[in-house]
N, CA, C and O atoms as a Tinker XYZ file with bonds, in Angstrom:
   508  protein
     1  N     96.213000   25.036000  -35.017000    73     2
     2  CA    95.045000   24.469000  -34.386000    64     1     3
     3  C     94.790000   23.045000  -34.880000    63     2     4     5
     4  O     94.442000   22.163000  -34.094000    81     3
     5  N     94.965000   22.826000  -36.179000    73     3     6
     6  CA    94.652000   21.532000  -36.749000    64     5     7
     7  C     95.530000   20.440000  -36.153000    63     6     8     9
     8  O     95.035000   19.347000  -35.881000    81     7
     9  N     96.828000   20.702000  -35.941000    73     7    10
    10  CA    97.711000   19.674000  -35.395000    64     9    11
    11  C     97.342000   19.360000  -33.947000    63    10    12    13
    12  O     97.487000   18.212000  -33.525000    81    11
    13  N     96.875000   20.327000  -33.179000    73    11    14
    14  CA    96.424000   20.080000  -31.808000    64    13    15
    15  C     95.194000   19.193000  -31.788000    63    14    16    17
    16  O     95.062000   18.316000  -30.935000    81    15
    17  N     94.291000   19.428000  -32.738000    73    15    18
    18  CA    93.084000   18.618000  -32.833000    64    17    19
    19  C     93.430000   17.181000  -33.196000    63    18    20    21
    20  O     92.856000   16.239000  -32.651000    81    19
    21  N     94.381000   17.017000  -34.128000    73    19    22
    22  CA    94.826000   15.675000  -34.509000    64    21    23
    23  C     95.506000   14.971000  -33.339000    63    22    24    25
    24  O     95.320000   13.770000  -33.146000    81    23
    25  N     96.291000   15.711000  -32.560000    73    23    26
    26  CA    96.969000   15.120000  -31.406000    64    25    27
    27  C     95.968000   14.611000  -30.388000    63    26    28    29
    28  O     96.121000   13.513000  -29.852000    81    27
    29  N     94.933000   15.416000  -30.117000    73    27    30
    30  CA    93.903000   14.976000  -29.168000    64    29    31
    31  C     93.143000   13.763000  -29.690000    63    30    32    33
    32  O     92.844000   12.835000  -28.938000    81    31
    33  N     92.834000   13.778000  -30.974000    73    31    34
    34  CA    92.117000   12.638000  -31.564000    64    33    35
    35  C     92.985000   11.386000  -31.511000    63    34    36    37
    36  O     92.488000   10.303000  -31.199000    81    35
    37  N     94.290000   11.522000  -31.816000    73    35    38
    38  CA    95.198000   10.368000  -31.752000    64    37    39
    39  C     95.325000    9.858000  -30.320000    63    38    40    41
    40  O     95.364000    8.648000  -30.095000    81    39
    41  N     95.392000   10.769000  -29.349000    73    39    42
    42  CA    95.496000   10.366000  -27.947000    64    41    43
    43  C     94.226000    9.636000  -27.523000    63    42    44    45
    44  O     94.303000    8.631000  -26.816000    81    43
    45  N     93.057000   10.124000  -27.942000    73    43    46
    46  CA    91.797000    9.475000  -27.614000    64    45    47
    47  C     91.744000    8.081000  -28.231000    63    46    48    49
    48  O     91.317000    7.132000  -27.574000    81    47
    49  N     92.175000    7.948000  -29.490000    73    47    50
    50  CA    92.182000    6.644000  -30.146000    64    49    51
    51  C     93.125000    5.685000  -29.419000    63    50    52    53
    52  O     92.786000    4.516000  -29.235000    81    51
    53  N     94.287000    6.150000  -29.007000    73    51    54
    54  CA    95.244000    5.322000  -28.288000    64    53    55
    55  C     94.656000    4.876000  -26.951000    63    54    56    57
    56  O     94.818000    3.722000  -26.553000    81    55
    57  N     93.981000    5.778000  -26.266000    73    55    58
    58  CA    93.351000    5.442000  -24.988000    64    57    59
    59  C     92.279000    4.381000  -25.176000    63    58    60    61
    60  O     92.205000    3.436000  -24.390000    81    59
    61  N     91.450000    4.517000  -26.198000    73    59    62
    62  CA    90.407000    3.540000  -26.470000    64    61    63
    63  C     91.028000    2.190000  -26.804000    63    62    64    65
    64  O     90.551000    1.157000  -26.334000    81    63
    65  N     92.078000    2.187000  -27.605000    73    63    66
    66  CA    92.751000    0.939000  -27.952000    64    65    67
    67  C     93.326000    0.280000  -26.707000    63    66    68    69
    68  O     93.157000   -0.924000  -26.513000    81    67
    69  N     94.005000    1.051000  -25.860000    73    67    70
    70  CA    94.588000    0.490000  -24.645000    64    69    71
    71  C     93.508000   -0.042000  -23.710000    63    70    72    73
    72  O     93.683000   -1.102000  -23.109000    81    71
    73  N     92.394000    0.678000  -23.576000    73    71    74
    74  CA    91.296000    0.191000  -22.747000    64    73    75
    75  C     90.724000   -1.092000  -23.327000    63    74    76    77
    76  O     90.352000   -2.000000  -22.584000    81    75
    77  N     90.653000   -1.172000  -24.643000    73    75    78
    78  CA    90.181000   -2.388000  -25.297000    64    77    79
    79  C     91.093000   -3.556000  -25.012000    63    78    80    81
    80  O     90.610000   -4.655000  -24.738000    81    79
    81  N     92.417000   -3.354000  -25.067000    73    79    82
    82  CA    93.358000   -4.428000  -24.760000    64    81    83
    83  C     93.233000   -4.833000  -23.307000    63    82    84    85
    84  O     93.325000   -6.023000  -23.005000    81    83
    85  N     93.031000   -3.910000  -22.406000    73    83    86
    86  CA    92.881000   -4.236000  -20.985000    64    85    87
    87  C     91.628000   -5.077000  -20.776000    63    86    88    89
    88  O     91.643000   -6.023000  -19.988000    81    87
    89  N     90.545000   -4.743000  -21.471000    73    87    90
    90  CA    89.312000   -5.514000  -21.321000    64    89    91
    91  C     89.507000   -6.942000  -21.821000    63    90    92    93
    92  O     88.956000   -7.875000  -21.237000    81    91
    93  N     90.271000   -7.127000  -22.878000    73    91    94
    94  CA    90.532000   -8.457000  -23.404000    64    93    95
    95  C     91.427000   -9.236000  -22.462000    63    94    96    97
    96  O     91.284000  -10.452000  -22.341000    81    95
    97  N     92.360000   -8.550000  -21.783000    73    95    98
    98  CA    93.314000   -9.229000  -20.920000    64    97    99
    99  C     92.664000   -9.792000  -19.662000    63    98   100   101
   100  O     93.238000  -10.675000  -19.024000    81    99
   101  N     91.497000   -9.313000  -19.292000    73    99   102
   102  CA    90.805000   -9.808000  -18.103000    64   101   103
   103  C     89.993000  -11.027000  -18.519000    63   102   104   105
   104  O     88.939000  -10.897000  -19.142000    81   103
   105  N     90.488000  -12.208000  -18.171000    73   103   106
   106  CA    89.824000  -13.422000  -18.628000    64   105   107
   107  C     88.968000  -14.082000  -17.572000    63   106   108   109
   108  O     88.217000  -15.005000  -17.887000    81   107
   109  N     89.054000  -13.643000  -16.342000    73   107   110
   110  CA    88.255000  -14.266000  -15.310000    64   109   111
   111  C     88.273000  -13.457000  -14.036000    63   110   112   113
   112  O     88.969000  -12.448000  -13.917000    81   111
   113  N     87.478000  -13.935000  -13.077000    73   111   114
   114  CA    87.451000  -13.254000  -11.792000    64   113   115
   115  C     87.130000  -14.253000  -10.688000    63   114   116   117
   116  O     86.509000  -15.292000  -10.914000    81   115
   117  N     87.567000  -13.906000   -9.512000    73   115   118
   118  CA    87.248000  -14.693000   -8.326000    64   117   119
   119  C     85.818000  -14.334000   -7.920000    63   118   120   121
   120  O     85.522000  -13.168000   -7.658000    81   119
   121  N     84.932000  -15.329000   -7.867000    73   119   122
   122  CA    83.535000  -15.051000   -7.517000    64   121   123
   123  C     83.149000  -15.609000   -6.151000    63   122   124   125
   124  O     82.068000  -15.309000   -5.644000    81   123
   125  N     84.023000  -16.423000   -5.547000    73   123   126
   126  CA    83.730000  -16.964000   -4.219000    64   125   127
   127  C     85.036000  -17.359000   -3.547000    63   126   128   129
   128  O     85.920000  -17.932000   -4.183000    81   127
   129  N     85.152000  -17.056000   -2.279000    73   127   130
   130  CA    86.269000  -17.545000   -1.469000    64   129   131
   131  C     85.740000  -17.910000   -0.087000    63   130   132   133
   132  O     84.802000  -17.299000    0.425000    81   131
   133  N     86.360000  -18.907000    0.489000    73   131   134
   134  CA    86.083000  -19.295000    1.867000    64   133   135
   135  C     87.407000  -19.759000    2.435000    63   134   136   137
   136  O     87.958000  -20.758000    1.973000    81   135
   137  N     87.921000  -19.071000    3.410000    73   135   138
   138  CA    89.233000  -19.383000    3.944000    64   137   139
   139  C     90.310000  -18.573000    3.234000    63   138   140   141
   140  O     90.019000  -17.590000    2.553000    81   139
   141  N     91.557000  -19.000000    3.404000    73   139   142
   142  CA    92.678000  -18.240000    2.849000    64   141   143
   143  C     93.001000  -18.700000    1.433000    63   142   144   145
   144  O     93.354000  -19.856000    1.199000    81   143
   145  N     92.868000  -17.756000    0.485000    73   143   146
   146  CA    93.122000  -18.007000   -0.926000    64   145   147
   147  C     94.137000  -16.976000   -1.392000    63   146   148   149
   148  O     93.970000  -15.779000   -1.158000    81   147
   149  N     95.193000  -17.445000   -2.052000    73   147   150
   150  CA    96.271000  -16.567000   -2.519000    64   149   151
   151  C     96.316000  -16.535000   -4.031000    63   150   152   153
   152  O     96.008000  -17.526000   -4.693000    81   151
   153  N     96.704000  -15.381000   -4.580000    73   151   154
   154  CA    96.878000  -15.213000   -6.019000    64   153   155
   155  C     98.315000  -14.768000   -6.266000    63   154   156   157
   156  O     98.804000  -13.833000   -5.633000    81   155
   157  N     98.984000  -15.448000   -7.195000    73   155   158
   158  CA   100.324000  -15.046000   -7.625000    64   157   159
   159  C    100.194000  -14.498000   -9.034000    63   158   160   161
   160  O     99.915000  -15.241000   -9.975000    81   159
   161  N    100.398000  -13.184000   -9.176000    73   159   162
   162  CA   100.346000  -12.514000  -10.479000    64   161   163
   163  C    101.734000  -11.961000  -10.735000    63   162   164   165
   164  O    102.134000  -10.961000  -10.140000    81   163
   165  N    102.474000  -12.622000  -11.633000    73   163   166
   166  CA   103.871000  -12.265000  -11.833000    64   165   167
   167  C    104.635000  -12.620000  -10.579000    63   166   168   169
   168  O    104.614000  -13.772000  -10.143000    81   167
   169  N    105.306000  -11.651000   -9.995000    73   167   170
   170  CA   106.051000  -11.899000   -8.758000    64   169   171
   171  C    105.291000  -11.390000   -7.528000    63   170   172   173
   172  O    105.811000  -11.439000   -6.414000    81   171
   173  N    104.069000  -10.905000   -7.727000    73   171   174
   174  CA   103.271000  -10.359000   -6.619000    64   173   175
   175  C    102.273000  -11.391000   -6.102000    63   174   176   177
   176  O    101.434000  -11.892000   -6.851000    81   175
   177  N    102.378000  -11.703000   -4.800000    73   175   178
   178  CA   101.417000  -12.600000   -4.161000    64   177   179
   179  C    100.508000  -11.761000   -3.278000    63   178   180   181
   180  O    100.969000  -10.919000   -2.507000    81   179
   181  N     99.197000  -12.007000   -3.404000    73   179   182
   182  CA    98.236000  -11.231000   -2.631000    64   181   183
   183  C     97.063000  -12.118000   -2.218000    63   182   184   185
   184  O     96.824000  -13.164000   -2.821000    81   183
   185  N     96.342000  -11.697000   -1.197000    73   183   186
   186  CA    95.133000  -12.409000   -0.793000    64   185   187
   187  C     94.049000  -12.180000   -1.839000    63   186   188   189
   188  O     93.847000  -11.055000   -2.297000    81   187
   189  N     93.358000  -13.247000   -2.214000    73   187   190
   190  CA    92.267000  -13.137000   -3.182000    64   189   191
   191  C     91.048000  -12.514000   -2.518000    63   190   192   193
   192  O     90.857000  -12.633000   -1.308000    81   191
   193  N     90.225000  -11.851000   -3.322000    73   191   194
   194  CA    88.961000  -11.296000   -2.841000    64   193   195
   195  C     87.925000  -11.427000   -3.943000    63   194   196   197
   196  O     88.272000  -11.509000   -5.121000    81   195
   197  N     86.670000  -11.445000   -3.569000    73   195   198
   198  CA    85.592000  -11.572000   -4.543000    64   197   199
   199  C     85.616000  -10.360000   -5.469000    63   198   200   201
   200  O     85.681000   -9.219000   -5.013000    81   199
   201  N     85.564000  -10.621000   -6.773000    73   199   202
   202  CA    85.645000   -9.569000   -7.775000    64   201   203
   203  C     87.053000   -9.344000   -8.298000    63   202   204   205
   204  O     87.246000   -8.561000   -9.229000    81   203
   205  N     88.036000  -10.012000   -7.721000    73   203   206
   206  CA    89.428000   -9.849000   -8.165000    64   205   207
   207  C     89.591000  -10.449000   -9.562000    63   206   208   209
   208  O     89.137000  -11.563000   -9.825000    81   207
   209  N     90.238000   -9.704000  -10.450000    73   207   210
   210  CA    90.456000  -10.152000  -11.812000    64   209   211
   211  C     91.681000  -11.065000  -11.866000    63   210   212   213
   212  O     92.700000  -10.805000  -11.227000    81   211
   213  N     91.554000  -12.142000  -12.645000    73   211   214
   214  CA    92.673000  -13.058000  -12.875000    64   213   215
   215  C     92.807000  -13.283000  -14.375000    63   214   216   217
   216  O     91.840000  -13.144000  -15.124000    81   215
   217  N     94.012000  -13.631000  -14.803000    73   215   218
   218  CA    94.255000  -13.830000  -16.222000    64   217   219
   219  C     95.317000  -14.872000  -16.471000    63   218   220   221
   220  O     95.795000  -15.537000  -15.552000    81   219
   221  N     95.678000  -15.001000  -17.742000    73   219   222
   222  CA    96.683000  -15.980000  -18.145000    64   221   223
   223  C     97.964000  -15.789000  -17.350000    63   222   224   225
   224  O     98.433000  -14.668000  -17.155000    81   223
   225  N     98.524000  -16.914000  -16.890000    73   223   226
   226  CA    99.775000  -16.882000  -16.151000    64   225   227
   227  C     99.604000  -16.742000  -14.651000    63   226   228   229
   228  O    100.557000  -16.961000  -13.903000    81   227
   229  N     98.409000  -16.382000  -14.190000    73   227   230
   230  CA    98.171000  -16.242000  -12.749000    64   229   231
   231  C     98.054000  -17.618000  -12.106000    63   230   232   233
   232  O     97.582000  -18.569000  -12.729000    81   231
   233  N     98.489000  -17.712000  -10.856000    73   231   234
   234  CA    98.376000  -18.939000  -10.080000    64   233   235
   235  C     97.486000  -18.662000   -8.876000    63   234   236   237
   236  O     97.666000  -17.674000   -8.164000    81   235
   237  N     96.526000  -19.548000   -8.664000    73   235   238
   238  CA    95.592000  -19.429000   -7.537000    64   237   239
   239  C     95.870000  -20.595000   -6.598000    63   238   240   241
   240  O     95.972000  -21.742000   -7.033000    81   239
   241  N     95.991000  -20.294000   -5.305000    73   239   242
   242  CA    96.255000  -21.332000   -4.312000    64   241   243
   243  C     95.249000  -21.225000   -3.172000    63   242   244   245
   244  O     95.053000  -20.158000   -2.590000    81   243
   245  N     94.616000  -22.354000   -2.869000    73   243   246
   246  CA    93.762000  -22.429000   -1.689000    64   245   247
   247  C     94.551000  -23.148000   -0.606000    63   246   248   249
   248  O     95.170000  -24.182000   -0.859000    81   247
   249  N     94.526000  -22.603000    0.586000    73   247   250
   250  CA    95.232000  -23.231000    1.700000    64   249   251
   251  C     94.297000  -24.232000    2.380000    63   250   252   253
   252  O     93.189000  -24.477000    1.903000    81   251
   253  N     94.746000  -24.804000    3.487000    73   251   254
   254  CA    93.954000  -25.797000    4.198000    64   253   255
   255  C     92.592000  -25.213000    4.597000    63   254   256   257
   256  O     92.505000  -24.072000    5.050000    81   255
   257  N     91.538000  -26.009000    4.422000    73   255   258
   258  CA    90.163000  -25.619000    4.754000    64   257   259
   259  C     89.671000  -24.400000    3.978000    63   258   260   261
   260  O     88.832000  -23.652000    4.480000    81   259
   261  N     90.173000  -24.190000    2.775000    73   259   262
   262  CA    89.764000  -23.042000    1.954000    64   261   263
   263  C     89.167000  -23.523000    0.633000    63   262   264   265
   264  O     89.493000  -24.610000    0.154000    81   263
   265  N     88.303000  -22.718000    0.057000    73   263   266
   266  CA    87.693000  -22.975000   -1.247000    64   265   267
   267  C     87.739000  -21.693000   -2.066000    63   266   268   269
   268  O     87.793000  -20.594000   -1.515000    81   267
   269  N     87.717000  -21.845000   -3.390000    73   267   270
   270  CA    87.622000  -20.684000   -4.275000    64   269   271
   271  C     86.886000  -21.090000   -5.544000    63   270   272   273
   272  O     86.958000  -22.238000   -5.983000    81   271
   273  N     86.175000  -20.123000   -6.125000    73   271   274
   274  CA    85.531000  -20.330000   -7.419000    64   273   275
   275  C     85.993000  -19.218000   -8.349000    63   274   276   277
   276  O     85.931000  -18.035000   -8.013000    81   275
   277  N     86.462000  -19.627000   -9.536000    73   275   278
   278  CA    86.900000  -18.690000  -10.576000    64   277   279
   279  C     85.890000  -18.782000  -11.712000    63   278   280   281
   280  O     85.592000  -19.878000  -12.187000    81   279
   281  N     85.360000  -17.641000  -12.151000    73   279   282
   282  CA    84.472000  -17.603000  -13.318000    64   281   283
   283  C     85.265000  -17.020000  -14.484000    63   282   284   285
   284  O     85.787000  -15.909000  -14.406000    81   283
   285  N     85.344000  -17.792000  -15.567000    73   283   286
   286  CA    86.057000  -17.344000  -16.756000    64   285   287
   287  C     85.131000  -16.530000  -17.649000    63   286   288   289
   288  O     83.915000  -16.528000  -17.457000    81   287
   289  N     85.709000  -15.845000  -18.621000    73   287   290
   290  CA    84.953000  -14.920000  -19.460000    64   289   291
   291  C     83.773000  -15.581000  -20.161000    63   290   292   293
   292  O     82.738000  -14.936000  -20.325000    81   291
   293  N     83.882000  -16.824000  -20.576000    73   291   294
   294  CA    82.796000  -17.502000  -21.271000    64   293   295
   295  C     81.735000  -18.068000  -20.362000    63   294   296   297
   296  O     80.782000  -18.680000  -20.844000    81   295
   297  N     81.869000  -17.884000  -19.042000    73   295   298
   298  CA    80.891000  -18.385000  -18.093000    64   297   299
   299  C     81.319000  -19.661000  -17.385000    63   298   300   301
   300  O     80.708000  -20.043000  -16.387000    81   299
   301  N     82.352000  -20.323000  -17.879000    73   299   302
   302  CA    82.852000  -21.525000  -17.225000    64   301   303
   303  C     83.308000  -21.201000  -15.812000    63   302   304   305
   304  O     83.935000  -20.168000  -15.577000    81   303
   305  N     82.996000  -22.074000  -14.881000    73   303   306
   306  CA    83.427000  -21.878000  -13.498000    64   305   307
   307  C     84.336000  -23.021000  -13.070000    63   306   308   309
   308  O     84.098000  -24.179000  -13.412000    81   307
   309  N     85.374000  -22.685000  -12.320000    73   307   310
   310  CA    86.291000  -23.665000  -11.762000    64   309   311
   311  C     86.220000  -23.534000  -10.251000    63   310   312   313
   312  O     86.523000  -22.479000   -9.693000    81   311
   313  N     85.815000  -24.619000   -9.593000    73   311   314
   314  CA    85.756000  -24.640000   -8.137000    64   313   315
   315  C     86.998000  -25.373000   -7.632000    63   314   316   317
   316  O     87.259000  -26.517000   -8.003000    81   315
   317  N     87.748000  -24.692000   -6.786000    73   315   318
   318  CA    88.981000  -25.249000   -6.245000    64   317   319
   319  C     88.745000  -25.756000   -4.833000    63   318   320   321
   320  O     88.199000  -25.046000   -3.989000    81   319
   321  N     89.160000  -26.980000   -4.588000    73   319   322
   322  CA    89.069000  -27.544000   -3.247000    64   321   323
   323  C     90.217000  -27.024000   -2.396000    63   322   324   325
   324  O     91.065000  -26.271000   -2.875000    81   323
   325  N     90.237000  -27.427000   -1.138000    73   323   326
   326  CA    91.296000  -26.993000   -0.230000    64   325   327
   327  C     92.649000  -27.544000   -0.676000    63   326   328   329
   328  O     92.727000  -28.572000   -1.348000    81   327
   329  N     93.706000  -26.841000   -0.290000    73   327   330
   330  CA    95.092000  -27.246000   -0.560000    64   329   331
   331  C     95.340000  -27.515000   -2.040000    63   330   332   333
   332  O     95.947000  -28.521000   -2.406000    81   331
   333  N     94.861000  -26.601000   -2.886000    73   331   334
   334  CA    94.986000  -26.740000   -4.334000    64   333   335
   335  C     95.814000  -25.592000   -4.899000    63   334   336   337
   336  O     95.704000  -24.448000   -4.457000    81   335
   337  N     96.647000  -25.925000   -5.887000    73   335   338
   338  CA    97.399000  -24.911000   -6.632000    64   337   339
   339  C     97.053000  -25.091000   -8.102000    63   338   340   341
   340  O     97.224000  -26.176000   -8.657000    81   339
   341  N     96.563000  -24.017000   -8.737000    73   339   342
   342  CA    96.106000  -24.050000  -10.115000    64   341   343
   343  C     96.666000  -22.844000  -10.858000    63   342   344   345
   344  O     96.524000  -21.707000  -10.408000    81   343
   345  N     97.307000  -23.100000  -12.005000    73   343   346
   346  CA    97.825000  -22.019000  -12.847000    64   345   347
   347  C     96.953000  -21.902000  -14.091000    63   346   348   349
   348  O     96.640000  -22.903000  -14.736000    81   347
   349  N     96.563000  -20.678000  -14.421000    73   347   350
   350  CA    95.751000  -20.400000  -15.604000    64   349   351
   351  C     96.696000  -20.221000  -16.785000    63   350   352   353
   352  O     97.193000  -19.122000  -17.031000    81   351
   353  N     96.939000  -21.307000  -17.514000    73   351   354
   354  CA    97.921000  -21.277000  -18.599000    64   353   355
   355  C     97.413000  -20.567000  -19.844000    63   354   356   357
   356  O     98.102000  -19.710000  -20.396000    81   355
   357  N     96.211000  -20.918000  -20.290000    73   355   358
   358  CA    95.675000  -20.363000  -21.519000    64   357   359
   359  C     94.185000  -20.134000  -21.330000    63   358   360   361
   360  O     93.462000  -21.046000  -20.930000    81   359
   361  N     93.726000  -18.934000  -21.612000    73   359   362
   362  CA    92.308000  -18.598000  -21.472000    64   361   363
   363  C     91.838000  -17.970000  -22.771000    63   362   364   365
   364  O     92.604000  -17.287000  -23.450000    81   363
   365  N     90.611000  -18.196000  -23.107000    73   363   366
   366  CA    90.063000  -17.688000  -24.365000    64   365   367
   367  C     89.319000  -18.813000  -25.041000    63   366   368   369
   368  O     88.565000  -19.536000  -24.389000    81   367
   369  N     89.519000  -18.978000  -26.361000    73   367   370
   370  CA    88.852000  -20.062000  -27.080000    64   369   371
   371  C     89.286000  -21.420000  -26.568000    63   370   372   373
   372  O     88.474000  -22.340000  -26.478000    81   371
   373  N     90.561000  -21.554000  -26.230000    73   371   374
   374  CA    91.075000  -22.788000  -25.646000    64   373   375
   375  C     91.501000  -22.485000  -24.220000    63   374   376   377
   376  O     92.368000  -21.644000  -23.982000    81   375
   377  N     90.887000  -23.173000  -23.285000    73   375   378
   378  CA    91.204000  -22.973000  -21.876000    64   377   379
   379  C     92.097000  -24.120000  -21.423000    63   378   380   381
   380  O     91.754000  -25.290000  -21.594000    81   379
   381  N     93.241000  -23.777000  -20.845000    73   379   382
   382  CA    94.160000  -24.781000  -20.331000    64   381   383
   383  C     94.643000  -24.327000  -18.964000    63   382   384   385
   384  O     95.171000  -23.225000  -18.812000    81   383
   385  N     94.456000  -25.190000  -17.971000    73   383   386
   386  CA    94.921000  -24.887000  -16.624000    64   385   387
   387  C     95.844000  -26.005000  -16.173000    63   386   388   389
   388  O     95.704000  -27.149000  -16.605000    81   387
   389  N     96.782000  -25.673000  -15.309000    73   387   390
   390  CA    97.747000  -26.641000  -14.804000    64   389   391
   391  C     97.491000  -26.851000  -13.320000    63   390   392   393
   392  O     97.678000  -25.938000  -12.516000    81   391
   393  N     97.068000  -28.043000  -12.965000    73   391   394
   394  CA    96.783000  -28.399000  -11.581000    64   393   395
   395  C     98.047000  -28.995000  -10.976000    63   394   396   397
   396  O     98.411000  -30.132000  -11.272000    81   395
   397  N     98.712000  -28.216000  -10.123000    73   395   398
   398  CA    99.952000  -28.657000   -9.493000    64   397   399
   399  C     99.667000  -29.560000   -8.304000    63   398   400   401
   400  O    100.384000  -30.530000   -8.057000    81   399
   401  N     98.605000  -29.226000   -7.569000    73   399   402
   402  CA    98.268000  -29.983000   -6.364000    64   401   403
   403  C     96.788000  -29.780000   -6.061000    63   402   404   405
   404  O     96.236000  -28.714000   -6.334000    81   403
   405  N     96.147000  -30.802000   -5.496000    73   403   406
   406  CA    94.782000  -30.646000   -5.034000    64   405   407
   407  C     93.747000  -31.141000   -6.019000    63   406   408   409
   408  O     94.010000  -32.047000   -6.808000    81   407
   409  N     92.544000  -30.529000   -5.968000    73   407   410
   410  CA    91.444000  -30.964000   -6.815000    64   409   411
   411  C     90.559000  -29.814000   -7.240000    63   410   412   413
   412  O     90.421000  -28.815000   -6.535000    81   411
   413  N     89.958000  -29.978000   -8.418000    73   411   414
   414  CA    89.049000  -28.964000   -8.956000    64   413   415
   415  C     87.812000  -29.633000   -9.549000    63   414   416   417
   416  O     87.842000  -30.796000   -9.950000    81   415
   417  N     86.731000  -28.869000   -9.591000    73   415   418
   418  CA    85.520000  -29.223000  -10.317000    64   417   419
   419  C     85.298000  -28.095000  -11.307000    63   418   420   421
   420  O     85.628000  -26.944000  -11.022000    81   419
   421  N     84.743000  -28.415000  -12.467000    73   419   422
   422  CA    84.447000  -27.327000  -13.399000    64   421   423
   423  C     83.044000  -27.473000  -13.945000    63   422   424   425
   424  O     82.523000  -28.578000  -14.094000    81   423
   425  N     82.446000  -26.334000  -14.237000    73   423   426
   426  CA    81.147000  -26.263000  -14.880000    64   425   427
   427  C     81.391000  -25.529000  -16.184000    63   426   428   429
   428  O     81.657000  -24.327000  -16.194000    81   427
   429  N     81.299000  -26.266000  -17.291000    73   427   430
   430  CA    81.623000  -25.713000  -18.602000    64   429   431
   431  C     80.334000  -25.399000  -19.341000    63   430   432   433
   432  O     79.473000  -26.267000  -19.487000    81   431
   433  N     80.196000  -24.175000  -19.803000    73   431   434
   434  CA    79.023000  -23.756000  -20.565000    64   433   435
   435  C     79.401000  -23.706000  -22.038000    63   434   436   437
   436  O     80.394000  -23.087000  -22.422000    81   435
   437  N     78.594000  -24.366000  -22.848000    73   435   438
   438  CA    78.794000  -24.342000  -24.299000    64   437   439
   439  C     77.469000  -24.029000  -24.964000    63   438   440   441
   440  O     76.402000  -24.346000  -24.437000    81   439
   441  N     77.549000  -23.410000  -26.114000    73   439   442
   442  CA    76.360000  -23.223000  -26.919000    64   441   443
   443  C     75.419000  -22.127000  -26.470000    63   442   444   445
   444  O     74.271000  -22.088000  -26.911000    81   443
   445  N     75.869000  -21.243000  -25.611000    73   443   446
   446  CA    75.005000  -20.111000  -25.256000    64   445   447
   447  C     74.877000  -19.222000  -26.480000    63   446   448   449
   448  O     75.896000  -18.881000  -27.082000    81   447
   449  N     73.684000  -18.834000  -26.873000    73   447   450
   450  CA    73.525000  -18.062000  -28.101000    64   449   451
   451  C     74.207000  -16.697000  -28.049000    63   450   452   453
   452  O     74.562000  -16.155000  -29.096000    81   451
   453  N     74.395000  -16.135000  -26.873000    73   451   454
   454  CA    74.995000  -14.810000  -26.793000    64   453   455
   455  C     76.522000  -14.865000  -26.689000    63   454   456   457
   456  O     77.176000  -13.823000  -26.636000    81   455
   457  N     77.090000  -16.065000  -26.659000    73   455   458
   458  CA    78.549000  -16.195000  -26.633000    64   457   459
   459  C     78.974000  -16.869000  -27.930000    63   458   460   461
   460  O     78.770000  -18.069000  -28.109000    81   459
   461  N     79.561000  -16.098000  -28.826000    73   459   462
   462  CA    79.951000  -16.630000  -30.128000    64   461   463
   463  C     81.407000  -17.085000  -30.077000    63   462   464   465
   464  O     82.295000  -16.399000  -30.585000    81   463
   465  N     81.649000  -18.236000  -29.468000    73   463   466
   466  CA    83.012000  -18.753000  -29.418000    64   465   467
   467  C     82.965000  -20.265000  -29.300000    63   466   468   469
   468  O     82.051000  -20.833000  -28.702000    81   467
   469  N     83.965000  -20.900000  -29.878000    73   467   470
   470  CA    84.129000  -22.336000  -29.690000    64   469   471
   471  C     84.995000  -22.506000  -28.461000    63   470   472   473
   472  O     85.956000  -21.758000  -28.280000    81   471
   473  N     84.682000  -23.467000  -27.613000    73   471   474
   474  CA    85.432000  -23.663000  -26.378000    64   473   475
   475  C     86.081000  -25.030000  -26.352000    63   474   476   477
   476  O     85.486000  -26.030000  -26.753000    81   475
   477  N     87.290000  -25.053000  -25.881000    73   475   478
   478  CA    87.979000  -26.308000  -25.612000    64   477   479
   479  C     88.636000  -26.138000  -24.255000    63   478   480   481
   480  O     89.347000  -25.158000  -24.031000    81   479
   481  N     88.410000  -27.075000  -23.351000    73   479   482
   482  CA    88.932000  -26.968000  -21.996000    64   481   483
   483  C     89.860000  -28.148000  -21.727000    63   482   484   485
   484  O     89.573000  -29.277000  -22.125000    81   483
   485  N     90.969000  -27.879000  -21.050000    73   483   486
   486  CA    91.944000  -28.915000  -20.747000    64   485   487
   487  C     92.550000  -28.643000  -19.378000    63   486   488   489
   488  O     92.920000  -27.511000  -19.065000    81   487
   489  N     92.647000  -29.697000  -18.563000    73   487   490
   490  CA    93.298000  -29.610000  -17.265000    64   489   491
   491  C     94.536000  -30.493000  -17.297000    63   490   492   493
   492  O     94.445000  -31.675000  -17.631000    81   491
   493  N     95.690000  -29.936000  -16.955000    73   491   494
   494  CA    96.927000  -30.699000  -16.872000    64   493   495
   495  C     97.264000  -30.912000  -15.412000    63   494   496   497
   496  O     97.121000  -29.988000  -14.611000    81   495
   497  N     97.706000  -32.096000  -15.044000    73   495   498
   498  CA    98.093000  -32.356000  -13.662000    64   497   499
   499  C     99.378000  -33.154000  -13.636000    63   498   500   501
   500  O     99.732000  -33.796000  -14.625000    81   499
   501  N    100.083000  -33.121000  -12.509000    73   499   502
   502  CA   101.361000  -33.829000  -12.406000    64   501   503
   503  C    101.150000  -35.333000  -12.493000    63   502   504   505
   504  O    100.148000  -35.864000  -12.014000    81   503
   505  N    102.112000  -36.009000  -13.112000    73   503   506
   506  CA   102.013000  -37.477000  -13.236000    64   505   507
   507  C    102.568000  -38.160000  -12.022000    63   506   508
   508  O    102.568000  -39.389000  -11.950000    81   507
């Protein structure tokens, strides 16, 4: 009986740990779309939708006459203009995005008392 109890407890701990890692891996979400917006996650391309989770390594593309807003975990928002391609390179304490094409606006929140993190934001674009 004791080994069965330990197995269940170990399985529960593993599940909690895995759920914790999944929660950390979600660094942002799509909060607004207008027009056709695509997300490339690994090798899978899909239409974006409000509430869709995005993370490091994902690429977001707005097509002609389309807009998108991404809200990152710390509250920072990135508004993408039409015909824009943006890759989320690094999210967390240091935010780094790669702007391949198009234009973005960002609203960066710092110093919120309920968010205990230092933030550094960087946008890279083609020369």
